[in-house]
C-alpha positions, 0 to 999 in steps of 0.5 A, a space after each residue: 309154358 310160353 313155348 307151348 303157348 307159342 306153339 299153339 299160336 304157330 298151329 292158329 296163324 297156320 290154320 288160317 292161313 290155309 282157310 284163305 288159301 282153300 277159299 281163294 287159292 284154287 282161283 289163284 292157281 286155275 289163273 295162272 295156270 291158264 295164262 302160262 297153258 296159254 303161253 305155252 301152248 303157242 310157244 309150242 306151236 311156234 317152236 315146231 311148226 317147222 318140224 310138224 307136216 300140215 297132216 299132223 296139224 290136222 290130226 291135231 285140230 280134228 282130234 280138238 274139236 272132237 273133245 272140245 265138250 267132253 267130259 275131262 276125263 275123255 279128253 284125257 284118254 284123247 290126248 293120251 292117245 295121240 300123244 302116243 302116236 305123234 312124236 312130234 309137237 304136236 304130241 307135246 302140245 298134247 300131253 300139256 293140254 291133258 296135264 291141265 285136265 289131270 288137275 282139273 279133275 284132281 289127279 294131281 299126281 299123274 299131273 305132276 308125274 305128266 308136268 316131270 317128265 314134260 321138264 325132263 323133254 331134251 326136246 322142248 326149248 329150256 323155257 318150256 321146260 321150266 314152265 313144265 316145272 312151275 306147273 308141276 309146283 302149282 300142282 304140289 302148293 300145300 302138299 310139300 314144304 316151302 322150303 322143298 318147294 324153293 329148292 326145286 324151282 332155286 335158277 328160276 328164282 333168279 333175275 335172268 329166269 322168263 318165268 322168274 314171277 311165277 317162281 316167286 309166286 309160287 314159293 311165297 305162296 308156299 310160306 305164307 302158308 306156312 304161317 312163315 309170313 317174313 319169307 313170304 313178306 321178303 319174297 313178294 318185297 323182291 318180285 314187286 321190285 322187279 320192273 319188268 313184272 307184269 301189271 296183272 301179277 304185279 296186282 295180285 302179288 300186291 292184294 297177298 302182301 297187303 294180306 301179310 304185313 296185315 298179318 306181321 303187324 297181329 302177329 307183332 311181339 306185344 310188351 310182357 305185362 305178366 310181371 306187372 301183373 303178378 307184382 305184389 301190391 
């Protein structure tokens, strides 16, 4: 019987964690992706500007201005056409933006496929390939196990990886969703101890980590008084 009650308790904790995620998770992912995407866009531009001619730059700017106020579906089509026609850095930049629009429409599978394709793009610098992997992981959060997320990003959790902060956050969130608060707390502890952790991210991690500590306290085993209650009087 205790095993049954433990299982029920575990399921309730998972439901609570998922309820919190459903309320706030989209904001967390959207904010993180927006920040990373802006950095990635600049990095791609800088990495490829020497290899991209002025005409390609003009075509990209023209295409961007045309879809600035377009619906996401139309923007996706325009970006796909541009990426297919351009064999340069601007084409890759268009694919990153297209994946973002796919996520906005909830077309996660397509977004993940595109991010994974970019992650294998040999012409991209390693940091940008890692960015594509991180973006795919964010999209997969809540749909695959935390262990799978950690396996996919294990090499990015190292202290010398430029995107280790985001990798740690995504894996920790995965464990949080599974109500594995100890595993999540340990990853947050490592992340918060990193002297190079950006202040904005540190603030967000501290907020979630406080919630984790509260969950650990709430779920701390308490002395079983059942035996005492059943003693003969």
